DSSP file (Angstrom, degrees, kcal/mol; ACC not computed):
  #  RESIDUE AA STRUCTURE BP1 BP2  ACC     N-H-->O    O-->H-N    N-H-->O    O-->H-N    TCO  KAPPA ALPHA  PHI   PSI    X-CA   Y-CA   Z-CA
    1    1 A X              0   0    0      0, 0.0     2,-0.3     0, 0.0    94,-0.1   0.000 360.0 360.0 360.0 120.3  150.1  120.6 -102.4
    2    2 A X        -     0   0    0     92,-0.2     2,-0.3     1,-0.0     0, 0.0  -0.686 360.0-130.7 -96.0 142.8  148.0  119.2 -105.3
    3    3 A X        -     0   0    0     -2,-0.3     2,-0.3     1,-0.0    91,-0.2  -0.634  24.5-149.5 -84.8 148.6  146.4  121.2 -108.0
    4    4 A X        -     0   0    0     89,-1.9     2,-0.4    -2,-0.3    91,-0.1  -0.814  20.8-101.6-118.5 162.1  142.8  120.5 -108.8
    5    5 A X        -     0   0    0     -2,-0.3     2,-0.2     1,-0.0     0, 0.0  -0.675  41.5-147.6 -82.3 129.0  140.8  120.7 -111.9
    6    6 A X        -     0   0    0     -2,-0.4     2,-0.1     1,-0.1    87,-0.0  -0.542  19.4 -97.6 -97.3 161.5  138.7  123.9 -112.0
    7    7 A X     >  -     0   0    0     -2,-0.2     4,-2.1     1,-0.1     3,-0.4  -0.432  38.4-111.6 -72.2 153.1  135.3  124.6 -113.5
    8    8 A X  H  > S+     0   0    0      1,-0.2     4,-2.6     2,-0.2     5,-0.3   0.881 114.2  54.7 -58.4 -44.3  135.3  126.2 -117.0
    9    9 A X  H  > S+     0   0    0      1,-0.2     4,-2.1     2,-0.2    -1,-0.2   0.889 109.6  48.3 -60.1 -36.1  133.9  129.6 -115.8
   10   10 A X  H  > S+     0   0    0     -3,-0.4     4,-2.3     2,-0.2    -1,-0.2   0.911 111.2  50.2 -68.2 -41.9  136.7  129.9 -113.2
   11   11 A X  H  X S+     0   0    0     -4,-2.1     4,-2.0     1,-0.2    -2,-0.2   0.921 112.4  46.6 -61.4 -44.0  139.3  129.0 -115.8
   12   12 A X  H  X S+     0   0    0     -4,-2.6     4,-2.7     1,-0.2    -1,-0.2   0.872 110.1  54.3 -67.2 -36.1  138.0  131.6 -118.2
   13   13 A X  H  X S+     0   0    0     -4,-2.1     4,-2.4    -5,-0.3    -2,-0.2   0.901 107.5  50.3 -63.0 -40.5  137.8  134.2 -115.4
   14   14 A X  H  X S+     0   0    0     -4,-2.3     4,-2.3     2,-0.2    -2,-0.2   0.909 111.2  48.5 -64.1 -41.6  141.5  133.6 -114.7
   15   15 A X  H  X S+     0   0    0     -4,-2.0     4,-2.7     2,-0.2     5,-0.2   0.921 110.5  51.3 -63.8 -43.6  142.3  134.0 -118.3
   16   16 A X  H  X S+     0   0    0     -4,-2.7     4,-2.7     1,-0.2    -2,-0.2   0.913 110.8  48.8 -59.4 -42.9  140.3  137.2 -118.5
   17   17 A X  H  X S+     0   0    0     -4,-2.4     4,-2.4     2,-0.2    -1,-0.2   0.899 111.2  50.3 -64.1 -40.6  142.1  138.6 -115.4
   18   18 A X  H  X S+     0   0    0     -4,-2.3     4,-2.1     2,-0.2    -2,-0.2   0.924 113.7  43.5 -63.8 -45.0  145.5  137.7 -116.9
   19   19 A X  H  X S+     0   0    0     -4,-2.7     4,-2.7     2,-0.2    -2,-0.2   0.909 113.6  51.7 -67.3 -41.5  144.7  139.4 -120.2
   20   20 A X  H  X S+     0   0    0     -4,-2.7     4,-2.7    -5,-0.2     5,-0.2   0.893 108.5  52.6 -61.3 -39.7  143.2  142.4 -118.4
   21   21 A X  H  X S+     0   0    0     -4,-2.4     4,-2.4     2,-0.2    -2,-0.2   0.940 111.2  45.6 -60.3 -48.1  146.3  142.7 -116.3
   22   22 A X  H  X S+     0   0    0     -4,-2.1     4,-2.3     2,-0.2    -2,-0.2   0.928 114.7  47.9 -62.7 -45.4  148.6  142.7 -119.4
   23   23 A X  H  X S+     0   0    0     -4,-2.7     4,-2.2     1,-0.2    -2,-0.2   0.919 114.1  45.6 -62.3 -44.2  146.3  145.3 -121.1
   24   24 A X  H  X S+     0   0    0     -4,-2.7     4,-2.6     2,-0.2    -1,-0.2   0.868 110.5  54.0 -70.1 -34.8  146.2  147.6 -118.1
   25   25 A X  H  X S+     0   0    0     -4,-2.4     4,-2.4    -5,-0.2     5,-0.2   0.926 111.2  45.4 -62.5 -44.4  149.9  147.3 -117.5
   26   26 A X  H  X S+     0   0    0     -4,-2.3     4,-2.1     1,-0.2    -2,-0.2   0.889 112.8  51.8 -65.1 -39.1  150.6  148.4 -121.1
   27   27 A X  H  < S+     0   0    0     -4,-2.2    20,-0.4    -5,-0.2    -2,-0.2   0.911 112.5  44.6 -64.8 -41.9  148.0  151.2 -120.7
   28   28 A X  H  < S+     0   0    0     -4,-2.6    20,-0.3     1,-0.2    19,-0.2   0.925 120.8  39.0 -68.1 -43.8  149.6  152.5 -117.5
   29   29 A X  H  < S+     0   0    0     -4,-2.4    -2,-0.2    -5,-0.2    -1,-0.2   0.732 104.7  84.3 -80.5 -22.4  153.2  152.3 -118.8
   30   30 A X     <  -     0   0    0     -4,-2.1    17,-0.6    -5,-0.2    18,-0.5  -0.136  66.6-142.3 -81.9 174.7  152.5  153.5 -122.3
   31   31 A X  S >  S+     0   0    0     15,-0.2     2,-0.8     1,-0.1     3,-0.5   0.337  71.5 100.0-113.4   3.4  152.2  156.9 -123.9
   32   32 A X  T 3   +     0   0    0      1,-0.2   107,-1.9    12,-0.2   108,-0.8  -0.234  38.2 110.9 -94.6  48.7  149.3  156.3 -126.3
   33   33 A X  T 3  S+     0   0    0     12,-2.1   104,-2.0    -2,-0.8     2,-0.4   0.891  93.1  16.6 -82.9 -42.3  146.3  157.7 -124.5
   34   34 A X  E <  S-AB  45 136A   0     11,-1.8    11,-3.0    -3,-0.5     2,-0.4  -0.996  80.1-171.8-126.2 137.1  146.0  160.6 -126.9
   35   35 A X  E     +AB  44 135A   0    100,-2.8   100,-2.4    -2,-0.4     2,-0.4  -0.982  11.5 178.2-134.4 139.1  147.7  160.6 -130.3
   36   36 A X  E     -A   43   0A   0      7,-2.3     7,-2.6    -2,-0.4     2,-0.4  -0.995   1.6-178.7-137.5 136.1  148.2  163.1 -133.0
   37   37 A X  E     +A   42   0A   0     -2,-0.4     2,-0.5     5,-0.2     5,-0.2  -0.967   6.5 168.9-135.2 119.0  150.1  162.6 -136.2
   38   38 A X  E >   -A   41   0A   0      3,-2.5     3,-2.2    -2,-0.4     2,-0.2  -0.937  65.7 -55.3-130.6 108.6  150.5  165.4 -138.8
   39   39 A X  T 3  S-     0   0    0     -2,-0.5     0, 0.0     1,-0.3     0, 0.0  -0.434 122.2 -14.8  62.2-125.3  153.0  164.8 -141.5
   40   40 A X  T 3  S+     0   0    0     -2,-0.2     2,-0.4    -3,-0.1    -1,-0.3   0.542 120.8  91.8 -86.2  -8.2  156.4  163.9 -139.9
   41   41 A X  E <   +A   38   0A   0     -3,-2.2    -3,-2.5    11,-0.0     2,-0.3  -0.711  50.6 173.1 -92.3 136.3  155.3  165.2 -136.5
   42   42 A X  E     -A   37   0A   0     -2,-0.4    11,-3.0    -5,-0.2     2,-0.4  -0.994  10.3-172.0-140.5 149.0  153.8  162.9 -133.9
   43   43 A X  E     -AC  36  52A   0     -7,-2.6    -7,-2.3    -2,-0.3     2,-0.4  -0.996   1.9-169.8-142.1 133.9  152.8  163.4 -130.3
   44   44 A X  E     -AC  35  51A   0      7,-2.8     7,-2.8    -2,-0.4     2,-0.5  -0.992   7.3-158.4-126.3 129.5  151.6  160.8 -127.8
   45   45 A X  E     +AC  34  50A   0    -11,-3.0   -12,-2.1    -2,-0.4   -11,-1.8  -0.927  17.3 174.5-108.6 126.2  150.2  161.7 -124.4
   46   46 A X        -     0   0    0      3,-2.6   -15,-0.2    -2,-0.5   -18,-0.1  -0.571  45.7-100.3-116.5-176.8  150.2  159.1 -121.7
   47   47 A X  S    S+     0   0    0    -17,-0.6    25,-0.1   -20,-0.4   -16,-0.1   0.809 119.9  15.5 -74.9 -29.7  149.3  159.1 -118.0
   48   48 A X  S    S+     0   0    0    -18,-0.5    11,-2.0   -20,-0.3     2,-0.3   0.552 127.4  36.2-120.9 -14.4  152.9  159.4 -116.9
   49   49 A X  E     - D   0  58A   0    -19,-0.3    -3,-2.6     9,-0.2     2,-0.4  -0.945  55.5-148.7-142.0 160.6  154.9  160.5 -120.0
   50   50 A X  E     -CD  45  57A   0      7,-2.5     7,-2.6    -2,-0.3     2,-0.5  -0.998  14.0-162.9-128.4 132.4  154.6  162.7 -123.1
   51   51 A X  E     -CD  44  56A   0     -7,-2.8    -7,-2.8    -2,-0.4     2,-0.5  -0.974   6.4-175.7-120.8 128.1  156.4  161.8 -126.4
   52   52 A X  E >  S-CD  43  55A   0      3,-2.4     3,-2.0    -2,-0.5    -9,-0.2  -0.984  77.8 -19.8-122.8 119.1  157.0  164.3 -129.2
   53   53 A X  T 3  S-     0   0    0    -11,-3.0    -1,-0.1    -2,-0.5   -10,-0.1   0.854 129.2 -50.4  51.4  40.5  158.6  162.9 -132.3
   54   54 A X  T 3  S+     0   0    0      1,-0.2     2,-0.6   -12,-0.2    -1,-0.3   0.381 113.6 115.6  84.5  -4.1  159.9  159.9 -130.5
   55   55 A X  E <   -D   52   0A   0     -3,-2.0    -3,-2.4     2,-0.0     2,-0.3  -0.890  50.6-160.8-102.0 116.7  161.5  161.9 -127.6
   56   56 A X  E     -D   51   0A   0     -2,-0.6     2,-0.4    -5,-0.2    -5,-0.2  -0.753  12.4-176.7-104.0 143.1  159.8  161.1 -124.3
   57   57 A X  E     -D   50   0A   0     -7,-2.6    -7,-2.5    -2,-0.3     2,-0.2  -0.993  23.9-124.9-133.5 143.2  159.8  163.1 -121.1
   58   58 A X  E     -D   49   0A   0     -2,-0.4    -9,-0.2    -9,-0.2     2,-0.1  -0.598  32.3-107.6 -84.8 148.6  158.2  162.2 -117.8
   59   59 A X        -     0   0    0    -11,-2.0     2,-0.5    -2,-0.2    -1,-0.1  -0.428  25.6-124.2 -70.8 147.4  155.7  164.6 -116.2
   60   60 A X    >>  -     0   0    0      1,-0.1     3,-1.5    -2,-0.1     4,-0.6  -0.842  16.0-136.9 -90.1 127.9  156.8  166.5 -113.1
   61   61 A X  G >4 S+     0   0    0     -2,-0.5     3,-0.7     1,-0.3    -1,-0.1   0.800 102.1  58.0 -58.3 -30.6  154.4  165.8 -110.3
   62   62 A X  G 34 S+     0   0    0      1,-0.2    -1,-0.3    -3,-0.0    -3,-0.0   0.787 106.4  49.1 -70.1 -26.0  154.3  169.5 -109.3
   63   63 A X  G <4 S+     0   0    0     -3,-1.5    -1,-0.2     2,-0.1    -2,-0.2   0.527  88.2 107.4 -91.6  -6.9  153.2  170.6 -112.8
   64   64 A X    <<  -     0   0    0     -3,-0.7     2,-0.1    -4,-0.6    -3,-0.0  -0.436  68.5-122.9 -79.4 145.1  150.3  168.1 -113.1
   65   65 A X    >>  -     0   0    0     -2,-0.1     4,-1.8     1,-0.1     3,-0.5  -0.485  27.8-112.1 -77.6 156.9  146.7  169.1 -113.0
   66   66 A X  H 3> S+     0   0    0      1,-0.2     4,-2.3     2,-0.2     5,-0.2   0.843 114.3  57.8 -61.8 -35.5  144.5  167.3 -110.4
   67   67 A X  H 3> S+     0   0    0      1,-0.2     4,-2.1     2,-0.2    -1,-0.2   0.873 106.9  48.2 -65.7 -34.9  142.5  165.4 -112.9
   68   68 A X  H <> S+     0   0    0     -3,-0.5     4,-2.5     2,-0.2    -1,-0.2   0.878 110.0  51.8 -72.8 -36.5  145.6  163.8 -114.4
   69   69 A X  H  X S+     0   0    0     -4,-1.8     4,-2.5     2,-0.2    -2,-0.2   0.898 110.0  50.2 -62.2 -39.5  146.8  162.8 -110.9
   70   70 A X  H  X S+     0   0    0     -4,-2.3     4,-2.8     2,-0.2     5,-0.3   0.911 109.5  50.4 -65.2 -41.9  143.4  161.3 -110.3
   71   71 A X  H  X S+     0   0    0     -4,-2.1     4,-2.1     2,-0.2    -2,-0.2   0.912 111.1  49.4 -61.7 -42.3  143.6  159.3 -113.6
   72   72 A X  H  X S+     0   0    0     -4,-2.5     4,-2.2     2,-0.2    -2,-0.2   0.939 113.1  46.8 -60.6 -46.9  147.1  158.1 -112.6
   73   73 A X  H  X S+     0   0    0     -4,-2.5     4,-2.7     1,-0.2    -2,-0.2   0.937 114.6  44.7 -63.4 -48.0  145.9  157.0 -109.1
   74   74 A X  H  X S+     0   0    0     -4,-2.8     4,-2.3     1,-0.2    -1,-0.2   0.833 111.3  54.7 -68.5 -30.7  142.8  155.2 -110.4
   75   75 A X  H  X S+     0   0    0     -4,-2.1     4,-2.1    -5,-0.3    -1,-0.2   0.917 111.5  43.9 -66.0 -42.9  144.7  153.6 -113.2
   76   76 A X  H  X S+     0   0    0     -4,-2.2     4,-2.7     2,-0.2    -2,-0.2   0.904 112.8  51.7 -69.2 -41.0  147.2  152.1 -110.7
   77   77 A X  H  X S+     0   0    0     -4,-2.7     4,-2.5     1,-0.2     5,-0.2   0.912 110.0  50.1 -60.4 -41.2  144.4  151.1 -108.3
   78   78 A X  H  X S+     0   0    0     -4,-2.3     4,-2.1     2,-0.2    -2,-0.2   0.914 110.7  49.4 -61.4 -43.1  142.7  149.3 -111.2
   79   79 A X  H  X S+     0   0    0     -4,-2.1     4,-2.1     1,-0.2    -2,-0.2   0.913 111.8  48.5 -62.7 -42.8  146.0  147.6 -112.1
   80   80 A X  H  X S+     0   0    0     -4,-2.7     4,-2.2     1,-0.2    -2,-0.2   0.894 112.1  47.7 -66.2 -40.1  146.5  146.5 -108.4
   81   81 A X  H  X S+     0   0    0     -4,-2.5     4,-2.2     2,-0.2    -1,-0.2   0.849 110.2  52.2 -72.3 -31.9  142.9  145.2 -108.1
   82   82 A X  H  X S+     0   0    0     -4,-2.1     4,-2.3    -5,-0.2    -2,-0.2   0.910 109.2  51.0 -64.6 -41.1  143.2  143.3 -111.4
   83   83 A X  H  X S+     0   0    0     -4,-2.1     4,-2.4     1,-0.2    -2,-0.2   0.917 109.4  50.4 -60.6 -43.3  146.4  141.7 -110.0
   84   84 A X  H  X S+     0   0    0     -4,-2.2     4,-2.6     1,-0.2    -1,-0.2   0.897 109.0  51.4 -61.4 -40.6  144.5  140.8 -106.8
   85   85 A X  H  X S+     0   0    0     -4,-2.2     4,-2.2     2,-0.2    -1,-0.2   0.900 109.6  49.9 -62.6 -40.9  141.8  139.2 -108.9
   86   86 A X  H  X S+     0   0    0     -4,-2.3     4,-2.3     2,-0.2    -2,-0.2   0.920 111.4  48.1 -64.4 -44.1  144.4  137.2 -110.9
   87   87 A X  H  X S+     0   0    0     -4,-2.4     4,-1.9     1,-0.2    -2,-0.2   0.917 111.8  49.9 -62.6 -43.5  146.0  136.0 -107.7
   88   88 A X  H  X S+     0   0    0     -4,-2.6     4,-0.6     1,-0.2    -1,-0.2   0.876 109.7  51.9 -63.8 -36.5  142.7  135.0 -106.2
   89   89 A X  H >< S+     0   0    0     -4,-2.2     3,-1.0     1,-0.2     4,-0.4   0.912 108.4  50.3 -64.5 -41.8  141.8  133.1 -109.4
   90   90 A X  H >< S+     0   0    0     -4,-2.3     3,-1.7     1,-0.3     4,-0.5   0.840 100.0  65.2 -65.8 -32.4  145.1  131.2 -109.2
   91   91 A X  H >X S+     0   0    0     -4,-1.9     4,-2.0     1,-0.3     3,-0.9   0.752  86.3  72.6 -61.8 -22.7  144.3  130.3 -105.6
   92   92 A X  T << S+     0   0    0     -3,-1.0    -1,-0.3    -4,-0.6    -2,-0.2   0.803  90.3  60.5 -59.6 -28.3  141.4  128.3 -106.9
   93   93 A X  T <4 S+     0   0    0     -3,-1.7   -89,-1.9    -4,-0.4    -1,-0.2   0.804 115.5  28.8 -69.4 -28.7  143.9  125.8 -108.2
   94   94 A X  T <4 S+     0   0    0     -3,-0.9     2,-0.3    -4,-0.5    -2,-0.2   0.641 102.7  81.3-112.2 -17.1  145.3  125.0 -104.7
   95   95 A X     <  -     0   0    0     -4,-2.0     3,-0.1     1,-0.1   -91,-0.1  -0.697  56.1-155.9 -95.6 145.1  142.5  125.5 -102.2
   96   96 A X  S    S+     0   0    0     -2,-0.3     2,-0.9     1,-0.2    -1,-0.1   0.936  88.0  49.3 -79.4 -51.4  139.8  123.0 -101.5
   97   97 A X        +     0   0    0      1,-0.1     4,-0.3     2,-0.0    -1,-0.2  -0.800  63.8 164.8 -94.0 105.1  137.2  125.4 -100.1
   98   98 A X     >  +     0   0    0     -2,-0.9     4,-2.6     1,-0.2     5,-0.2   0.291  43.5 101.1-106.2   9.5  137.0  128.2 -102.7
   99   99 A X  H  > S+     0   0    0      1,-0.2     4,-1.9     2,-0.2    -1,-0.2   0.940  89.3  41.1 -61.6 -46.8  133.7  129.9 -101.8
  100  100 A X  H  > S+     0   0    0      1,-0.2     4,-2.3     2,-0.2    -1,-0.2   0.854 113.7  53.8 -70.2 -33.7  135.4  132.7  -99.9
  101  101 A X  H  > S+     0   0    0     -4,-0.3     4,-2.5     2,-0.2    -1,-0.2   0.889 107.8  51.1 -66.2 -38.5  138.1  133.0 -102.6
  102  102 A X  H  X S+     0   0    0     -4,-2.6     4,-2.5     2,-0.2    -2,-0.2   0.919 110.0  48.7 -64.5 -43.0  135.3  133.3 -105.3
  103  103 A X  H  X S+     0   0    0     -4,-1.9     4,-2.5     1,-0.2    -2,-0.2   0.916 112.7  48.2 -62.5 -42.7  133.6  136.1 -103.3
  104  104 A X  H  X S+     0   0    0     -4,-2.3     4,-2.6     2,-0.2    -2,-0.2   0.885 110.7  51.7 -65.3 -37.9  136.9  137.9 -102.9
  105  105 A X  H  X S+     0   0    0     -4,-2.5     4,-2.5     2,-0.2    -2,-0.2   0.903 110.1  48.6 -63.6 -41.8  137.6  137.5 -106.6
  106  106 A X  H  X S+     0   0    0     -4,-2.5     4,-2.6     2,-0.2    -2,-0.2   0.932 113.4  47.4 -61.9 -45.5  134.2  139.0 -107.5
  107  107 A X  H  X S+     0   0    0     -4,-2.5     4,-2.5     2,-0.2    -2,-0.2   0.901 112.8  48.4 -64.5 -41.2  134.8  141.9 -105.1
  108  108 A X  H  X S+     0   0    0     -4,-2.6     4,-2.2     2,-0.2    -1,-0.2   0.912 113.1  47.1 -66.9 -42.3  138.3  142.5 -106.5
  109  109 A X  H  X S+     0   0    0     -4,-2.5     4,-2.2     2,-0.2    -2,-0.2   0.918 112.8  49.8 -63.2 -43.1  137.1  142.4 -110.1
  110  110 A X  H  X S+     0   0    0     -4,-2.6     4,-2.2     1,-0.2    -2,-0.2   0.903 109.9  50.9 -63.6 -40.5  134.2  144.7 -109.2
  111  111 A X  H  X S+     0   0    0     -4,-2.5     4,-2.7     1,-0.2    -1,-0.2   0.906 109.2  50.8 -63.4 -41.0  136.5  147.2 -107.5
  112  112 A X  H  X S+     0   0    0     -4,-2.2     4,-2.5     1,-0.2     5,-0.2   0.888 108.7  52.0 -64.8 -37.1  138.8  147.2 -110.6
  113  113 A X  H  X S+     0   0    0     -4,-2.2     4,-2.4     2,-0.2    -2,-0.2   0.931 111.0  47.3 -62.6 -44.8  135.8  147.9 -112.8
  114  114 A X  H  X S+     0   0    0     -4,-2.2     4,-2.2     2,-0.2    -2,-0.2   0.938 113.4  47.8 -62.4 -47.1  134.8  150.9 -110.6
  115  115 A X  H  X S+     0   0    0     -4,-2.7     4,-2.4     1,-0.2    -2,-0.2   0.908 114.1  46.5 -61.1 -42.3  138.4  152.2 -110.6
  116  116 A X  H  X S+     0   0    0     -4,-2.5     4,-2.8     2,-0.2     5,-0.2   0.862 109.7  53.2 -71.8 -35.0  138.8  151.9 -114.3
  117  117 A X  H  X S+     0   0    0     -4,-2.4     4,-2.7    -5,-0.2     5,-0.2   0.928 111.2  47.0 -63.5 -43.0  135.4  153.5 -115.1
  118  118 A X  H  X S+     0   0    0     -4,-2.2     4,-2.6     2,-0.2     5,-0.3   0.940 113.3  49.1 -62.2 -46.4  136.4  156.5 -112.9
  119  119 A X  H  X S+     0   0    0     -4,-2.4     4,-2.4     1,-0.2     5,-0.2   0.937 115.2  43.3 -57.2 -49.2  139.8  156.7 -114.6
  120  120 A X  H  X S+     0   0    0     -4,-2.8     4,-2.7     2,-0.2     5,-0.2   0.882 114.0  50.3 -67.7 -39.2  138.3  156.5 -118.1
  121  121 A X  H  X S+     0   0    0     -4,-2.7     4,-2.5    -5,-0.2     5,-0.2   0.925 113.1  45.3 -66.4 -44.0  135.4  158.9 -117.3
  122  122 A X  H  X S+     0   0    0     -4,-2.6     4,-2.6    -5,-0.2     5,-0.2   0.944 116.0  46.2 -64.8 -46.8  137.8  161.6 -115.9
  123  123 A X  H  X S+     0   0    0     -4,-2.4     4,-1.6    -5,-0.3    -2,-0.2   0.932 115.1  46.8 -61.9 -45.7  140.3  161.2 -118.7
  124  124 A X  H  < S+     0   0    0     -4,-2.7     4,-0.3    -5,-0.2    -1,-0.2   0.899 114.7  46.2 -63.5 -41.4  137.5  161.3 -121.3
  125  125 A X  H >< S+     0   0    0     -4,-2.5     3,-0.8    -5,-0.2     4,-0.3   0.909 114.4  46.5 -68.7 -41.6  135.8  164.3 -119.8
  126  126 A X  H 3< S+     0   0    0     -4,-2.6     3,-0.2     1,-0.2    -1,-0.2   0.743 117.2  42.6 -75.8 -22.3  138.9  166.4 -119.3
  127  127 A X  T >X S+     0   0    0     -4,-1.6     4,-0.9    -5,-0.2     3,-0.8   0.297  81.1 104.6-104.0  10.0  140.3  165.7 -122.7
  128  128 A X  G X4 S+     0   0    0     -3,-0.8     3,-0.5    -4,-0.3    -1,-0.2   0.854  79.9  52.4 -61.8 -34.1  137.1  166.2 -124.6
  129  129 A X  G >4 S+     0   0    0     -4,-0.3     3,-0.6    -3,-0.2    -1,-0.3   0.762 107.2  53.8 -73.3 -22.3  138.1  169.6 -125.9
  130  130 A X  G X> S+     0   0    0     -3,-0.8     4,-3.0     1,-0.2     3,-1.9   0.642  84.7  84.5 -83.0 -15.4  141.4  168.2 -127.2
  131  131 A X  G << S+     0   0    0     -4,-0.9    -1,-0.2    -3,-0.5    -2,-0.1   0.547  73.7  72.7 -71.8  -4.5  139.7  165.5 -129.3
  132  132 A X  G <4 S+     0   0    0     -3,-0.6    -1,-0.3    -4,-0.1    -2,-0.1   0.792 118.6  18.9 -71.9 -26.4  139.2  167.9 -132.1
  133  133 A X  T <4 S+     0   0    0     -3,-1.9    -2,-0.2    -4,-0.1     2,-0.2   0.769 125.7  53.9-107.7 -42.8  143.0  167.6 -132.7
  134  134 A X     <  -     0   0    0     -4,-3.0     2,-0.3    -7,-0.1   -98,-0.2  -0.542  65.3-148.6 -95.7 159.0  143.9  164.3 -130.8
  135  135 A X  E     -B   35   0A   0   -100,-2.4  -100,-2.8    -2,-0.2     2,-0.2  -0.914  33.1 -96.8-119.0 152.2  142.5  160.8 -131.1
  136  136 A X  E     -B   34   0A   0     -2,-0.3  -102,-0.3  -102,-0.2  -103,-0.1  -0.483  49.0-155.5 -64.2 138.3  142.2  158.2 -128.4
  137  137 A X     >  -     0   0    0   -104,-2.0     4,-1.9    -2,-0.2     3,-0.2  -0.268  34.1 -74.9-106.9-166.7  145.2  155.9 -128.7
  138  138 A X  H  > S+     0   0    0      1,-0.2     4,-2.9     2,-0.2     5,-0.2   0.815 122.3  60.3 -64.6 -32.5  146.0  152.4 -127.7
  139  139 A X  H  > S+     0   0    0   -107,-1.9     4,-1.8     2,-0.2  -106,-0.2   0.929 108.3  43.0 -62.5 -46.4  146.4  153.2 -123.9
  140  140 A X  H  > S+     0   0    0   -108,-0.8     4,-2.0    -3,-0.2    -1,-0.2   0.927 116.1  48.4 -64.3 -45.4  142.9  154.4 -123.6
  141  141 A X  H  X S+     0   0    0     -4,-1.9     4,-2.3     1,-0.2    -2,-0.2   0.900 110.5  50.6 -65.0 -41.8  141.5  151.6 -125.7
  142  142 A X  H  X S+     0   0    0     -4,-2.9     4,-2.4     1,-0.2    -1,-0.2   0.866 109.1  52.1 -64.7 -35.2  143.4  148.9 -123.7
  143  143 A X  H  X S+     0   0    0     -4,-1.8     4,-2.0    -5,-0.2    -1,-0.2   0.884 108.6  50.7 -68.2 -37.5  142.2  150.3 -120.5
  144  144 A X  H  X S+     0   0    0     -4,-2.0     4,-2.2     2,-0.2    -2,-0.2   0.927 111.8  47.4 -62.2 -45.0  138.6  150.1 -121.8
  145  145 A X  H  X S+     0   0    0     -4,-2.3     4,-2.8     1,-0.2    -2,-0.2   0.894 109.7  53.1 -65.2 -39.4  139.1  146.5 -122.8
  146  146 A X  H  X S+     0   0    0     -4,-2.4     4,-2.1     2,-0.2    -1,-0.2   0.887 108.5  51.1 -61.9 -38.5  140.7  145.7 -119.4
  147  147 A X  H  X S+     0   0    0     -4,-2.0     4,-1.9     2,-0.2    -2,-0.2   0.927 111.6  46.5 -63.5 -45.6  137.6  147.2 -117.7
  148  148 A X  H  X S+     0   0    0     -4,-2.2     4,-2.4     1,-0.2    -2,-0.2   0.914 112.3  50.4 -63.9 -43.4  135.3  145.0 -119.8
  149  149 A X  H  X S+     0   0    0     -4,-2.8     4,-2.5     1,-0.2    -1,-0.2   0.865 108.4  52.8 -64.4 -36.1  137.4  141.9 -119.2
  150  150 A X  H  X S+     0   0    0     -4,-2.1     4,-2.1     2,-0.2    -1,-0.2   0.894 109.4  49.1 -65.7 -39.0  137.3  142.6 -115.4
  151  151 A X  H  X S+     0   0    0     -4,-1.9     4,-2.1     2,-0.2    -2,-0.2   0.930 111.7  48.4 -63.7 -45.2  133.6  142.8 -115.5
  152  152 A X  H  X S+     0   0    0     -4,-2.4     4,-2.5     1,-0.2    -2,-0.2   0.901 110.4  52.3 -61.4 -40.9  133.4  139.5 -117.5
  153  153 A X  H  X S+     0   0    0     -4,-2.5     4,-2.7     2,-0.2    -1,-0.2   0.895 107.1  52.2 -63.4 -39.9  135.7  137.9 -115.0
  154  154 A X  H  X S+     0   0    0     -4,-2.1     4,-2.0     2,-0.2    -1,-0.2   0.922 111.2  47.1 -61.7 -43.7  133.5  139.0 -112.1
  155  155 A X  H  X S+     0   0    0     -4,-2.1     4,-2.6     1,-0.2    -2,-0.2   0.913 113.0  49.1 -63.3 -42.3  130.5  137.5 -113.7
  156  156 A X  H  X S+     0   0    0     -4,-2.5     4,-2.9     2,-0.2    -2,-0.2   0.870 108.4  52.6 -68.8 -36.2  132.4  134.3 -114.5
  157  157 A X  H  X S+     0   0    0     -4,-2.7     4,-1.9     2,-0.2    -1,-0.2   0.904 111.5  48.2 -61.3 -39.9  133.6  134.0 -110.9
  158  158 A X  H  X S+     0   0    0     -4,-2.0     4,-1.0     2,-0.2    -2,-0.2   0.923 113.3  46.2 -66.5 -44.4  130.0  134.4 -109.8
  159  159 A X  H >X S+     0   0    0     -4,-2.6     4,-0.8     1,-0.2     3,-0.6   0.927 113.1  50.1 -63.2 -44.7  128.8  131.7 -112.2
  160  160 A X  H 3< S+     0   0    0     -4,-2.9     3,-0.4     1,-0.2    -1,-0.2   0.826 106.8  54.2 -64.5 -32.4  131.7  129.4 -111.2
  161  161 A X  H 3< S+     0   0    0     -4,-1.9    -1,-0.2     1,-0.2    -2,-0.2   0.731 106.3  53.6 -74.9 -20.2  130.9  129.8 -107.5
  162  162 A X  H <<        0   0    0     -4,-1.0    -1,-0.2    -3,-0.6    -2,-0.2   0.643 360.0 360.0 -84.9 -16.2  127.3  128.7 -108.1
  163  163 A X     <        0   0    0     -4,-0.8    -1,-0.2    -3,-0.4    -2,-0.1   0.475 360.0 360.0 -81.6 360.0  128.3  125.5 -109.9
């Protein structure tokens, strides 16, 4: 099976998907969605864990509010669809007829954008009252960047399929 040379927009789309995957993986696994530091005390709130002064505990599923469960679900769905987009992008290297792969890549990127927008909107809306004390941390910001990169990748897959 021979690899072929891809068009530049497809190559950039694959890179965008790869970076978005890494960012979203760190966002899902990390604890820095909301952060507060006062003196020697620090607290980081994540989607799956809470850390206070460096001691982390995982949430108990029975104790979680529905909005946080929704954020967890949409975050994982976003991660999975970004992974699918990356795999579809890599398939461009080995397949001759890539028209259907490009359409699937566009759809997967678009789905990840929708999932991440829902995740970010729910998290932002539900934590708006806490932002007087907390600040958005790296997890939230990385998820925003992953959403933007997925959108850019969808556009680049579309441009590459037209060339």
